[in-house]
Backbone bond lengths (Angstrom), bond angles and torsions (degrees), N, CA, C in turn:
res aa  C-N    CA-C-N  psi(-1)  N-CA   C-N-CA  omega(-1)  CA-C   N-CA-C  phi
1 X - - - 1.505 - - 1.450 113.12 -
2 X 1.284 117.65 151.11 1.443 122.24 177.60 1.528 111.65 -80.88
3 X 1.325 114.27 161.28 1.479 117.23 175.22 1.504 108.90 -115.17
4 X 1.285 119.46 177.39 1.465 126.06 -171.49 1.474 110.24 -63.61
5 X 1.369 118.57 -32.17 1.456 118.59 -174.87 1.505 109.81 -70.81
6 X 1.366 117.58 -13.57 1.467 119.60 -176.89 1.578 107.61 -91.33
7 X 1.256 121.10 -9.10 1.435 120.15 -176.86 1.488 113.33 -78.20
8 X 1.335 119.50 146.21 1.424 124.59 -177.38 1.442 112.44 -70.75
9 X 1.259 120.92 146.49 1.453 126.21 173.03 1.622 108.86 -109.55
10 X 1.290 116.19 153.14 1.389 121.27 -176.49 1.513 108.64 -55.40
11 X 1.389 117.27 128.63 1.471 122.88 175.23 1.496 111.43 88.36
12 X 1.334 121.04 -9.58 1.479 121.30 -173.13 1.525 106.56 -76.54
13 X 1.394 113.85 146.21 1.407 121.25 173.59 1.483 110.56 -81.07
14 X 1.353 122.65 135.77 1.434 122.71 173.33 1.559 111.21 -122.26
15 X 1.351 111.58 152.21 1.450 116.40 -178.46 1.396 115.01 -93.27
16 X 1.261 120.36 -6.55 1.483 128.67 170.83 1.494 112.74 -144.11
17 X 1.279 119.60 157.68 1.424 121.28 177.93 1.465 113.40 -59.22
18 X 1.284 119.00 139.22 1.506 121.76 176.23 1.484 106.98 -88.05
19 X 1.305 124.53 -30.55 1.438 126.37 -178.67 1.499 109.71 -123.10
20 X 1.330 115.43 134.36 1.446 121.60 173.12 1.574 108.38 -108.77
21 X 1.240 116.44 128.27 1.495 119.42 167.88 1.590 104.60 -109.50
22 X 1.331 114.08 115.20 1.431 121.75 -177.86 1.535 109.72 -108.44
23 X 1.266 119.29 129.72 1.487 128.95 -179.49 1.429 111.16 -111.21
24 X 1.350 121.75 102.04 1.494 120.66 173.97 1.469 108.34 -80.27
25 X 1.277 117.61 139.26 1.460 117.74 -176.38 1.516 112.90 -147.87
26 X 1.353 114.28 156.77 1.456 118.76 177.50 1.527 107.28 -156.69
27 X 1.383 113.57 114.77 1.511 118.99 173.22 1.607 114.16 56.69
28 X 1.300 114.03 40.03 1.513 113.53 178.33 1.498 111.44 -127.71
29 X 1.379 119.06 30.97 1.400 120.32 -176.15 1.633 112.29 -67.92
30 X 1.276 114.86 -25.56 1.507 118.10 176.59 1.474 112.77 -100.13
31 X 1.297 115.80 9.67 1.496 120.05 -176.69 1.480 114.31 -122.56
32 X 1.273 117.20 -131.87 1.496 123.29 -174.41 1.477 117.74 -64.07
33 X 1.338 115.65 -25.69 1.388 119.78 -177.41 1.521 116.33 -50.13
34 X 1.316 116.32 -40.29 1.422 122.10 -179.56 1.515 110.35 -61.49
35 X 1.318 120.12 -42.78 1.437 123.84 179.81 1.578 109.07 -66.44
36 X 1.314 117.38 -41.07 1.436 120.63 -179.90 1.515 110.28 -64.12
37 X 1.334 116.55 -48.74 1.478 119.73 -178.81 1.582 110.42 -66.89
38 X 1.247 118.88 -38.92 1.495 121.00 177.49 1.561 108.65 -59.74
39 X 1.411 116.63 -41.10 1.419 115.75 -178.99 1.547 114.88 -69.45
40 X 1.350 114.34 -26.38 1.462 118.64 172.31 1.522 113.19 -71.71
41 X 1.321 113.00 -43.45 1.507 120.79 -179.36 1.539 109.11 -65.74
42 X 1.306 118.92 -25.40 1.463 121.01 -174.79 1.546 111.55 -80.86
43 X 1.309 120.66 -6.62 1.452 125.52 -178.37 1.513 108.82 -54.99
44 X 1.402 113.09 137.57 1.472 118.73 179.37 1.467 113.77 -98.69
45 X 1.371 114.63 18.09 1.501 122.59 176.30 1.557 105.99 -95.31
46 X 1.359 119.63 138.61 1.380 120.04 -173.48 1.511 114.40 -86.43
47 X 1.319 118.79 -45.50 1.489 122.83 -168.86 1.562 109.32 -83.16
48 X 1.303 112.18 69.88 1.446 123.79 -168.80 1.540 115.41 -132.62
49 X 1.183 118.21 142.04 1.479 124.58 167.76 1.516 109.76 -126.79
50 X 1.350 114.57 151.72 1.445 121.66 -178.50 1.563 104.42 -130.26
51 X 1.288 112.67 121.01 1.471 121.40 178.85 1.498 113.57 -115.61
52 X 1.359 118.67 118.53 1.434 121.93 173.51 1.513 105.79 -98.93
53 X 1.333 112.03 119.99 1.558 121.69 178.35 1.505 107.93 -107.72
54 X 1.377 115.57 105.39 1.421 129.48 -174.73 1.524 109.66 -83.00
55 X 1.292 119.69 113.96 1.426 122.72 -176.48 1.582 111.68 -82.90
56 X 1.300 115.99 52.38 1.491 121.85 178.17 1.490 110.72 64.69
57 X 1.433 119.60 47.09 1.410 124.41 177.56 1.528 110.15 -57.44
58 X 1.294 117.00 148.65 1.434 120.91 169.51 1.581 113.44 -104.97
59 X 1.303 117.41 5.60 1.487 118.46 177.24 1.503 107.68 -100.77
60 X 1.285 115.31 -153.44 1.523 117.86 -172.82 1.566 111.95 -98.13
61 X 1.378 118.23 29.90 1.430 122.37 178.70 1.504 112.51 -51.66
62 X 1.382 115.80 -47.59 1.444 120.14 -179.26 1.478 113.44 -57.94
63 X 1.257 115.08 -50.88 1.450 121.09 179.10 1.443 115.50 -56.78
64 X 1.377 114.11 -44.06 1.455 120.44 -179.36 1.520 110.85 -64.80
65 X 1.323 117.18 -52.90 1.513 118.83 179.64 1.543 113.20 -59.53
66 X 1.339 115.01 -37.41 1.464 117.93 179.98 1.457 113.32 -70.39
67 X 1.283 118.25 -16.78 1.478 125.96 179.50 1.490 110.86 -78.10
68 X 1.346 116.83 -17.18 1.433 121.20 -175.46 1.503 111.57 -87.60
69 X 1.367 115.34 111.54 1.454 119.37 -178.56 1.438 114.13 -86.87
70 X 1.427 116.01 96.29 1.473 120.83 176.06 1.496 107.66 -153.00
71 X 1.361 114.05 123.11 1.461 116.83 -174.03 1.502 114.23 -68.89
72 X 1.389 116.78 -7.84 1.459 116.73 175.75 1.453 111.53 -84.17
73 X 1.332 119.42 -10.21 1.469 122.75 -170.22 1.509 112.34 -93.85
74 X 1.326 117.32 132.02 1.476 121.68 169.37 1.517 109.01 -121.68
75 X 1.330 115.58 145.74 1.447 121.23 -179.11 1.574 106.91 -122.07
76 X 1.356 113.06 124.88 1.475 118.47 177.19 1.528 112.16 -125.00
77 X 1.265 116.62 131.34 1.465 120.43 179.20 1.488 112.41 -111.60
78 X 1.360 117.66 122.82 1.447 121.27 171.29 1.506 111.27 -65.58
79 X 1.306 115.58 138.25 1.448 119.44 177.81 1.556 112.70 -64.75
80 X 1.336 112.48 -35.57 1.478 118.56 178.38 1.537 104.75 -132.74
81 X 1.377 112.79 161.10 1.447 119.23 179.86 1.553 109.78 -72.99
82 X 1.321 118.98 120.49 1.482 122.94 -175.70 1.483 113.19 -88.64
83 X 1.323 120.64 1.71 1.454 123.64 -169.54 1.502 110.10 81.27
84 X 1.318 118.53 167.17 1.443 122.66 -173.93 1.521 109.97 -63.98
85 X 1.342 116.83 -50.53 1.528 117.94 -175.49 1.522 110.64 -73.01
86 X 1.361 116.45 -33.36 1.467 117.60 176.53 1.473 111.85 -61.42
87 X 1.335 115.42 -36.85 1.520 117.10 178.08 1.558 112.28 -68.18
88 X 1.357 111.44 -38.17 1.485 112.85 178.26 1.489 111.48 -59.33
89 X 1.378 117.68 -43.37 1.459 120.47 179.14 1.546 115.18 -67.90
90 X 1.437 112.14 -28.02 1.390 116.27 175.43 1.586 110.55 -67.62
91 X 1.360 114.57 -37.04 1.443 118.37 173.42 1.547 112.60 -56.47
92 X 1.295 114.74 -46.26 1.500 121.62 179.49 1.561 108.37 -61.79
93 X 1.318 118.03 -43.17 1.400 121.72 178.61 1.586 112.97 -60.19
94 X 1.270 118.36 -38.16 1.483 122.40 -178.06 1.516 115.12 -83.17
95 X 1.374 113.40 -6.56 1.544 115.04 -175.60 1.532 110.69 -73.41
96 X 1.298 115.58 140.54 1.538 124.50 -179.79 1.478 111.04 -109.66
97 X 1.332 116.75 -13.34 1.396 120.10 -177.54 1.481 118.58 -81.49
98 X 1.257 119.97 157.27 1.569 122.08 175.30 1.492 109.84 -62.17
99 X 1.361 115.51 -40.89 1.441 121.56 -180.00 1.546 110.70 -112.86
100 X 1.312 115.56 152.51 1.541 119.40 -168.86 1.487 108.15 -137.32
101 X 1.268 119.21 126.36 1.462 128.34 169.76 1.500 109.85 -109.04
102 X 1.297 116.91 125.54 1.445 120.39 169.22 1.512 108.48 -99.78
103 X 1.317 116.13 108.42 1.448 124.09 -177.35 1.492 110.83 -106.31
104 X 1.344 112.40 109.19 1.535 116.15 178.50 1.504 110.93 -56.48
105 X 1.323 115.54 152.37 1.448 118.20 -173.99 1.564 112.23 -80.56
106 X 1.376 116.81 14.58 1.444 120.65 172.46 1.606 111.14 -125.20
107 X 1.382 114.19 5.49 1.448 118.00 -178.70 1.507 109.68 -106.06
108 X 1.328 115.96 176.60 1.486 120.59 175.43 1.502 113.55 -144.05
109 X 1.331 115.42 159.43 1.480 119.26 173.15 1.486 108.02 -128.80
110 X 1.338 114.56 151.51 1.485 121.21 178.82 1.552 108.09 -68.30
111 X 1.368 115.41 156.99 1.444 119.80 -178.00 1.522 112.59 -60.36
112 X 1.316 120.98 -24.30 1.497 120.46 -176.17 1.580 108.25 -111.65
113 X 1.342 115.72 23.09 1.490 114.86 177.96 1.523 114.33 -61.36
114 X 1.350 115.19 -50.57 1.508 115.44 179.72 1.515 110.72 -65.66
115 X 1.349 119.06 -40.76 1.490 118.94 179.03 1.516 111.80 -58.20
116 X 1.292 118.09 -46.26 1.468 121.87 177.98 1.498 111.06 -55.26
117 X 1.335 116.15 -44.74 1.442 120.39 -178.97 1.573 110.92 -66.81
118 X 1.358 118.49 -39.81 1.403 122.87 177.68 1.491 114.80 -67.34
119 X 1.374 116.59 -36.53 1.455 122.74 177.72 1.571 106.17 -64.52
120 X 1.313 116.83 -39.94 1.525 117.55 178.62 1.485 109.87 -68.62
121 X 1.287 118.05 -33.23 1.454 121.57 179.78 1.524 109.74 -70.40
122 X 1.342 120.14 -35.22 1.398 122.14 178.04 1.544 112.66 -63.32
123 X 1.362 113.79 -32.62 1.384 119.43 -175.66 1.592 111.37 -91.27
124 X 1.298 118.54 -2.24 1.419 121.65 179.95 1.553 110.52 -63.57
125 X 1.285 112.68 138.44 1.498 117.02 -169.41 1.553 118.19 -94.17
126 X 1.357 117.25 -8.41 1.479 117.91 -174.51 1.518 107.64 -100.50
127 X 1.327 116.39 165.56 1.427 121.31 -179.12 1.562 112.82 -86.40
128 X 1.314 115.66 -10.05 1.499 120.55 179.85 1.561 107.77 -98.55
129 X 1.310 116.19 126.78 1.441 120.32 -179.09 1.582 109.76 -62.87
130 X 1.271 114.40 137.82 1.467 121.64 179.82 1.587 108.38 -61.34
131 X 1.365 114.11 144.77 1.455 118.07 -178.75 1.534 113.16 -75.38
132 X 1.366 115.52 -21.70 1.493 122.54 176.22 1.429 108.65 -161.97
133 X 1.326 114.02 156.66 1.480 126.04 174.19 1.495 109.69 -126.41
134 X 1.324 116.14 127.43 1.492 120.52 -175.16 1.501 112.61 -122.89
135 X 1.301 117.44 142.68 1.436 122.79 173.60 1.542 110.62 -113.67
136 X 1.270 117.63 174.91 1.488 123.28 173.16 1.573 107.68 -67.99
137 X 1.252 116.62 166.82 1.407 126.04 -176.08 1.549 116.43 -137.14
138 X 1.292 118.18 137.35 1.461 119.06 171.24 1.552 106.59 -112.00
139 X 1.332 113.99 158.65 1.481 119.84 -178.49 1.576 105.86 -120.47
140 X 1.333 112.82 132.49 1.496 117.31 179.80 1.524 107.36 -121.50
141 X 1.325 118.48 165.60 1.459 122.07 178.58 1.463 110.73 -98.53
142 X 1.312 120.37 -176.76 1.472 124.92 -174.66 1.483 112.61 -53.20
143 X 1.371 117.19 -37.10 1.482 122.99 -177.74 1.497 111.42 -82.16
144 X 1.288 121.17 -3.04 1.500 120.12 -179.54 1.503 113.73 93.01
145 X 1.373 116.87 9.37 1.463 116.50 179.47 1.434 111.66 -85.92
146 X 1.295 119.45 133.82 1.495 122.60 -177.51 1.598 109.12 -74.60
147 X 1.293 113.65 123.26 1.410 120.91 178.61 1.524 115.41 -96.39
148 X 1.325 114.52 -34.47 1.487 116.26 179.23 1.513 104.80 -162.58
149 X 1.323 113.81 162.86 1.479 119.90 172.24 1.522 108.83 -150.82
150 X 1.413 114.55 150.48 1.373 117.85 -172.94 1.583 104.90 -140.76
151 X 1.316 114.38 122.22 1.465 118.15 173.56 1.583 109.22 -68.10
152 X 1.297 117.29 163.60 1.331 123.79 -174.56 1.575 109.96 -91.95
153 X 1.319 112.66 62.24 1.490 117.62 177.66 1.459 110.54 -86.96
154 X 1.357 113.40 76.34 1.435 114.86 -161.56 1.503 116.94 -93.95
155 X 1.272 120.10 -70.38 1.521 116.09 -163.94 1.512 111.37 -154.01
156 X 1.316 114.12 -176.96 1.482 119.43 174.56 1.549 116.12 -101.73
157 X 1.369 111.15 15.63 1.421 117.05 176.29 1.436 116.01 102.47
158 X 1.379 119.01 -6.98 1.471 119.95 179.65 1.540 109.26 -96.00
159 X 1.304 115.73 156.38 1.488 122.30 -175.54 1.511 105.88 -66.34
160 X 1.373 117.90 -45.14 1.454 118.66 -178.46 1.477 113.88 -60.94
161 X 1.293 118.21 -39.67 1.421 123.37 176.84 1.521 113.74 -61.85
162 X 1.354 112.45 -43.15 1.491 117.11 179.16 1.547 109.00 -60.83
163 X 1.332 114.73 -45.31 1.450 116.88 -178.69 1.569 111.44 -65.92
164 X 1.286 119.71 -41.58 1.408 120.19 179.22 1.482 113.69 -72.04
165 X 1.382 120.54 -27.56 1.427 124.61 170.10 1.460 110.20 -62.54
166 X 1.319 119.13 -37.82 1.388 122.33 178.41 1.602 109.69 -68.79
167 X 1.298 117.28 -46.88 1.413 121.70 177.06 1.554 111.58 -56.09
168 X 1.375 116.91 -37.01 1.455 125.05 178.01 1.549 115.08 -80.86
169 X 1.326 115.15 -3.17 1.424 124.71 178.20 1.473 111.47 62.12
170 X 1.401 115.59 31.29 1.490 119.47 170.63 1.507 112.05 -85.09
171 X 1.273 119.81 -11.97 1.412 124.95 174.44 1.470 111.12 -147.51
172 X 1.328 118.64 155.64 1.427 125.20 -178.30 1.513 110.21 -115.87
173 X 1.358 119.19 143.09 1.361 124.30 -179.76 1.512 111.03 -112.97
174 X 1.325 120.70 97.70 1.451 121.23 -177.93 1.529 109.50 -131.30
175 X 1.287 115.75 156.20 1.468 116.56 176.38 1.552 112.83 -61.49
176 X 1.297 117.71 -46.29 1.486 119.78 -174.74 1.486 113.53 -61.93
177 X 1.284 122.98 -14.34 1.480 122.48 179.90 1.539 112.86 -114.72
178 X 1.401 115.56 19.75 1.472 117.10 179.87 1.467 109.49 -130.99
179 X 1.305 115.09 125.00 1.449 128.37 171.44 1.539 108.29 -91.12
180 X 1.302 121.51 109.64 1.454 120.06 178.55 1.588 108.92 -93.41
181 X 1.323 113.96 148.19 1.463 119.00 166.60 1.467 109.45 -73.17
182 X 1.374 115.33 119.86 1.479 119.06 -166.80 1.438 113.77 -59.56
183 X 1.385 117.89 -49.92 1.507 120.45 -176.65 1.550 111.05 -66.51
184 X 1.348 112.92 -41.36 1.485 117.62 177.26 1.557 113.30 -57.37
185 X 1.386 115.01 -40.94 1.429 118.00 -177.26 1.626 106.75 -74.10
186 X 1.308 118.78 -38.21 1.430 118.72 175.80 1.496 110.64 -62.05
187 X 1.297 119.01 -41.66 1.469 122.26 -178.19 1.562 110.96 -65.70
188 X 1.338 116.10 -26.90 1.437 120.05 -177.33 1.611 109.02 -87.59
189 X 1.360 116.81 3.19 1.417 117.51 177.57 1.538 114.99 96.32
190 X 1.308 115.52 11.28 1.453 121.24 176.31 1.565 109.83 66.67
191 X 1.306 113.96 -146.18 1.501 119.57 -179.83 1.486 113.65 -94.57
192 X 1.310 117.39 117.15 1.478 120.86 -173.42 1.525 108.20 -160.63
193 X 1.311 114.57 139.38 1.440 124.51 166.92 1.523 109.14 -158.06
194 X 1.315 117.56 176.69 1.480 118.26 -167.40 1.581 110.94 -61.73
195 X 1.363 113.87 -44.10 1.453 120.08 -179.03 1.557 114.28 -108.06
196 X 1.303 114.62 5.15 1.430 120.71 176.20 1.516 112.01 61.50
197 X 1.351 116.31 43.49 1.455 120.42 -178.87 1.540 110.25 -124.87
198 X 1.300 120.83 -39.89 1.450 123.05 177.53 1.541 109.58 -98.73
199 X 1.357 118.56 36.28 1.355 121.70 -170.92 1.559 113.70 -62.37
200 X 1.379 113.08 -36.60 1.482 118.36 -174.75 1.536 107.82 -68.69
201 X 1.367 114.16 -50.04 1.511 120.40 178.94 1.500 109.25 -56.96
202 X 1.250 121.24 -49.41 1.389 128.45 -179.99 1.473 112.14 -53.97
203 X 1.302 118.32 -42.35 1.508 122.90 175.73 1.460 111.96 -65.12
204 X 1.377 118.19 -40.45 1.427 122.32 -179.89 1.495 111.54 -64.68
205 X 1.384 113.87 -42.10 1.557 116.18 179.23 1.517 112.47 -65.43
206 X 1.365 115.95 -43.42 1.502 117.41 177.94 1.526 109.25 -59.21
207 X 1.348 120.06 -48.75 1.394 121.82 -176.85 1.509 115.60 -64.56
208 X 1.366 112.95 -41.41 1.508 119.97 179.07 1.544 110.80 -62.54
209 X 1.320 115.61 -29.64 1.492 117.14 -179.65 1.534 112.78 -72.67
210 X 1.366 115.63 -13.30 1.448 117.12 -172.26 1.516 111.22 -115.62
211 X 1.320 119.28 -32.22 1.454 124.72 -170.16 1.488 113.16 -138.81
212 X 1.370 117.10 157.88 1.500 118.50 173.17 1.436 112.41 -67.40
213 X 1.356 113.64 164.95 1.473 117.12 173.89 1.561 108.63 -143.19
214 X 1.354 115.15 -178.82 1.443 118.38 -173.47 1.573 109.92 -125.77
215 X 1.259 118.63 136.70 1.481 120.62 174.36 1.510 111.23 -113.59
216 X 1.295 114.35 126.54 1.494 124.09 176.94 1.551 105.36 -106.18
217 X 1.274 117.82 117.23 1.436 124.22 -171.66 1.552 112.58 -64.20
218 X 1.339 116.81 -42.34 1.515 124.12 -168.14 1.537 108.60 -66.44
219 X 1.296 113.00 149.67 1.537 125.06 176.11 1.533 106.53 -79.68
220 X 1.388 113.78 112.24 1.462 114.42 -178.42 1.562 112.51 -134.72
221 X 1.360 117.54 12.72 1.427 122.08 -179.79 1.507 111.94 -141.94
222 X 1.368 115.95 152.44 1.543 117.45 -176.80 1.473 109.73 -130.87
223 X 1.333 114.58 120.11 1.470 122.22 170.88 1.435 111.39 -91.25
224 X 1.365 117.65 134.67 1.416 121.16 178.30 1.503 114.05 -104.64
225 X 1.433 112.07 125.69 1.382 117.86 -177.73 1.620 108.57 -104.13
226 X 1.273 118.07 121.07 1.444 122.47 -178.91 1.467 112.77 -149.29
227 X 1.345 119.55 177.26 1.434 123.11 -174.81 1.565 112.07 -58.58
228 X 1.304 120.16 -26.10 1.380 117.75 177.69 1.513 116.00 -72.51
229 X 1.312 119.04 -14.81 1.466 118.48 177.69 1.529 114.75 -124.63
230 X 1.315 114.31 23.89 1.393 120.54 178.34 1.573 111.07 -86.97
231 X 1.337 118.43 -22.99 1.393 121.81 -178.50 1.501 113.07 86.29
232 X 1.332 119.96 -178.62 1.461 122.98 -176.63 1.560 106.08 -143.71
233 X 1.366 113.78 -177.71 1.512 116.58 -173.71 1.585 107.01 -64.43
234 X 1.323 118.33 -33.25 1.464 119.70 -174.47 1.560 110.37 -72.02
235 X 1.242 118.86 -21.37 1.464 122.04 -179.60 1.438 118.55 -88.79
236 X 1.389 117.16 -14.66 1.463 118.76 -177.30 1.472 112.96 -62.00
237 X 1.301 122.03 -41.39 1.460 122.26 178.48 1.507 109.12 -67.13
238 X 1.311 120.50 -35.55 1.421 122.57 179.48 1.508 108.32 -65.44
239 X 1.309 121.74 -40.83 1.465 126.26 177.94 1.528 107.91 -61.70
240 X 1.350 113.28 -42.84 1.557 116.79 179.87 1.481 109.51 -62.36
241 X 1.334 116.38 -43.46 1.483 118.28 -175.97 1.496 109.96 -67.17
242 X 1.379 120.61 -42.35 1.414 123.68 179.45 1.575 107.90 -66.56
243 X 1.271 120.37 -33.50 1.458 123.72 174.41 1.471 113.21 -57.88
244 X 1.423 111.21 -46.54 1.479 115.38 178.42 1.540 112.33 -64.65
245 X 1.378 116.22 -37.14 1.394 119.37 178.82 1.540 110.99 -62.94
246 X 1.343 112.91 -42.12 1.521 116.48 -179.14 1.532 111.17 -67.87
247 X 1.344 114.90 -37.57 1.519 117.98 178.09 1.480 109.68 -63.05
248 X 1.381 118.94 -44.93 1.450 122.86 177.78 1.519 111.68 -57.98
249 X 1.309 118.30 -42.92 1.438 124.29 175.92 1.516 111.66 -60.90
250 X 1.305 117.67 -44.67 1.508 120.70 179.80 1.515 108.72 -63.23
251 X 1.291 120.88 -46.84 1.473 123.52 174.68 1.542 115.01 -57.46
252 X 1.306 111.33 -33.94 1.514 118.92 -177.39 1.529 110.28 -69.85
253 X 1.371 113.87 -41.25 1.502 116.23 -175.08 1.562 109.42 -83.22
254 X 1.270 121.11 -14.96 1.428 122.29 176.33 1.510 109.60 -131.23
255 X 1.397 114.71 68.37 1.449 115.98 -177.91 1.495 119.93 -60.53
256 X 1.376 114.75 -25.70 1.471 118.83 -175.26 1.552 108.69 -74.56
257 X 1.274 119.28 -15.52 1.538 122.86 177.55 1.479 110.64 -126.32
258 X 1.290 114.49 26.42 1.522 117.86 -177.52 1.494 113.86 -62.66
259 X 1.356 113.69 -42.86 1.558 114.88 -178.97 1.513 110.67 -62.26
260 X 1.337 120.95 -44.08 1.472 122.13 179.98 1.550 108.78 -63.67
261 X 1.320 117.56 -45.51 1.452 119.34 -177.35 1.562 110.98 -65.53
262 X 1.301 117.53 -35.79 1.436 119.83 179.28 1.520 111.87 -66.28
263 X 1.327 115.94 -47.95 1.451 120.27 -179.21 1.554 111.20 -64.51
264 X 1.285 117.89 -39.27 1.472 122.04 -178.78 1.570 107.63 -70.30
265 X 1.381 110.84 -42.58 1.503 117.46 179.53 1.476 116.12 -61.01
266 X 1.333 116.66 -41.42 1.424 118.65 174.65 1.474 113.18 -55.31
267 X 1.312 120.38 -47.18 1.451 126.00 175.67 1.544 111.03 -61.18
268 X 1.272 119.72 -47.73 1.422 121.72 -179.94 1.536 114.47 -63.52
269 X 1.291 116.41 -47.81 1.523 119.85 -177.72 1.491 109.38 -70.28
270 X 1.386 119.74 -31.38 1.410 118.62 173.58 1.517 113.99 -56.80
271 X 1.372 111.34 -53.33 1.515 118.18 -178.34 1.452 107.75 -64.10
272 X 1.354 122.11 -44.72 1.454 124.47 -177.31 1.418 111.67 -56.02
273 X 1.295 119.50 -42.13 1.518 125.51 177.34 1.512 113.51 -76.41
274 X 1.295 116.58 -35.72 1.444 117.05 167.22 1.449 113.32 -51.69
275 X 1.325 117.08 -47.80 1.459 122.73 178.68 1.542 112.13 -56.82
276 X 1.344 115.71 -41.72 1.470 120.29 172.80 1.521 111.83 -57.02
277 X 1.334 112.04 -49.07 1.473 118.64 -178.61 1.521 112.05 -62.68
278 X 1.378 120.12 -33.83 1.318 123.75 179.73 1.544 115.62 -63.24
279 X 1.328 115.58 -25.91 1.475 124.05 -177.83 1.507 112.10 -83.37
280 X 1.347 119.59 -6.70 1.432 121.34 -178.22 1.495 113.66 -73.87
281 X 1.292 120.70 153.04 1.450 125.28 177.39 1.530 109.30 -80.67
282 X 1.310 118.90 140.97 1.442 127.77 174.96 1.507 113.99 83.65
283 X 1.358 116.07 132.89 1.397 124.74 -176.03 1.544 111.19 -62.74
284 X 1.287 119.77 -46.36 1.440 125.16 -178.63 1.531 108.25 -62.18
285 X 1.372 113.66 -43.33 1.464 115.64 -179.60 1.526 113.24 -63.74
286 X 1.352 113.02 -39.26 1.552 116.79 177.75 1.468 110.35 -66.26
287 X 1.311 117.68 -43.57 1.516 119.84 -177.85 1.582 110.84 -62.77
288 X 1.291 115.47 -38.82 1.441 117.23 175.17 1.515 114.58 -63.57
289 X 1.363 112.26 -38.34 1.475 117.68 -179.62 1.514 111.49 -70.63
290 X 1.394 117.84 -36.52 1.422 121.90 174.41 1.526 111.28 -59.31
291 X 1.345 117.67 -39.11 1.485 121.84 -178.86 1.528 108.78 -66.42
292 X 1.311 113.76 -43.56 1.522 117.44 179.75 1.543 110.00 -59.51
293 X 1.316 118.99 -39.04 1.432 120.43 179.32 1.480 110.32 -69.56
294 X 1.275 117.05 -46.53 1.471 123.83 -175.73 1.552 111.87 -57.53
295 X 1.392 112.25 -45.83 1.437 116.82 -179.94 1.565 112.73 -72.65
296 X 1.366 114.81 -37.16 1.436 116.64 -176.08 1.530 115.95 -65.49
297 X 1.303 117.31 -30.05 1.424 118.13 177.04 1.477 115.55 -103.15
298 X 1.352 113.96 31.94 1.475 118.59 171.37 1.457 114.14 67.67
299 X 1.346 119.97 29.77 1.461 126.12 178.41 1.485 110.84 57.51
300 X 1.333 117.76 38.83 1.450 122.50 -176.64 1.501 113.94 -73.16
301 X 1.260 116.83 -32.20 1.477 123.72 -175.53 1.538 108.71 -141.47
302 X 1.344 119.97 126.51 1.427 124.21 -173.69 1.579 110.35 -75.60
303 X 1.253 119.18 133.92 1.479 120.73 172.06 1.487 112.07 -67.95
304 X 1.385 119.93 -27.03 1.426 117.89 177.23 1.525 110.97 -66.50
305 X 1.360 116.24 -39.20 1.485 118.75 176.35 1.537 110.58 -63.20
306 X 1.325 116.77 -40.52 1.444 122.17 176.96 1.532 109.81 -60.24
307 X 1.291 118.86 -47.45 1.464 122.28 -174.60 1.578 107.73 -69.56
308 X 1.247 118.15 -39.29 1.541 123.32 177.53 1.592 107.33 -62.35
309 X 1.295 116.97 -45.68 1.446 116.86 -179.65 1.511 113.69 -67.33
310 X 1.303 116.14 -35.32 1.492 122.46 -179.18 1.539 107.63 -64.77
311 X 1.335 114.79 -44.05 1.487 119.23 -174.29 1.590 108.09 -73.25
312 X 1.366 113.91 -31.59 1.519 114.09 173.54 1.507 113.18 -64.24
313 X 1.354 115.15 -39.67 1.447 120.36 177.87 1.508 111.98 -60.95
314 X 1.348 113.37 -45.00 1.447 121.15 179.04 1.559 111.26 -59.33
315 X 1.326 114.38 -46.31 1.464 120.64 178.88 1.560 110.97 -60.91
316 X 1.309 112.44 -46.71 1.500 119.91 178.63 1.518 114.49 -60.30
317 X 1.324 113.62 -40.97 1.443 116.21 175.30 1.461 114.29 -67.50
318 X 1.415 116.96 -39.28 1.411 118.70 -179.78 1.491 113.08 -66.52
319 X 1.322 116.69 -39.41 1.516 123.52 176.66 1.513 108.24 -62.66
320 X 1.321 119.09 -45.56 1.422 124.37 177.63 1.474 111.71 -58.25
321 X 1.356 115.18 -48.09 1.555 120.28 178.21 1.494 111.00 -59.47
322 X 1.375 116.96 -39.63 1.547 119.02 -177.22 1.613 107.37 -71.06
323 X 1.331 117.10 -35.49 1.435 116.46 179.94 1.522 110.77 -65.74
324 X 1.355 116.23 -40.02 1.449 119.54 -177.02 1.504 108.73 -67.91
325 X 1.327 118.21 -39.57 1.483 119.85 -175.91 1.492 111.71 -74.40
326 X 1.324 119.38 -25.70 1.378 121.23 -177.07 1.573 112.17 -85.96
């Protein structure tokens, strides 16, 4: 881990980038990749490198990135496709900065995202560099319309409180809003989980159990939710299995509050996976997925209750919309 003497000060010259923004990509040269890369290039922080790691795309990704004239930008192409998580860890391997952001090729960050994180770092009071720095996050749809946003009103600095704040939806845990300390993340084994789905949250839990971190309250990053990341019927059980893996990890790192975390986690992951099931096409397909979730989490939360509440919210929103329009 780095110490405070190694952190950059405003106006200081640096011989290597202090922050790496890595963009893993595959076949999105004519899609969201351009927005993601533009948001990285628009950063107002100077000691920065941007690395696009192409997972053996078959489209014009290489030509597009190579056409962008910016000395901060590096393009790396994998000889073979490493899989999604393999490419994420390849991004980490290629990072030269002390801090590392993995920016999905369909997400975006605000122009002052890195600056806000570095300002918080300068004010950090301990001699040990924080394991990660997180901001608030907004969620947009496929067309770029903002659907929700959540400030990072997280915790009191304890791992248990961070976990419970996530369960209570007081904070969000996304790649796009998290700057990881590069060497700390490498030492923790990079991005890994049993089914390679909750890899970002698992990394945060492992790091938070060992080192301090920093919370930036303001919303400075945008996660895009669209058909490509909604999942399908075959992935629901995989999400449930990785949820269980993550819950076991959480209980392991906070054994003194394991019972509370497990009980709250069973409710949280049930609802979270019901939401995934609700986005599937076909009534029979959804019903089968609801049953998988209900059974997987020990019947902790009924899908009928979830469906009733979801329909109530839809009705309430519809009535509210009619009242406003009238």
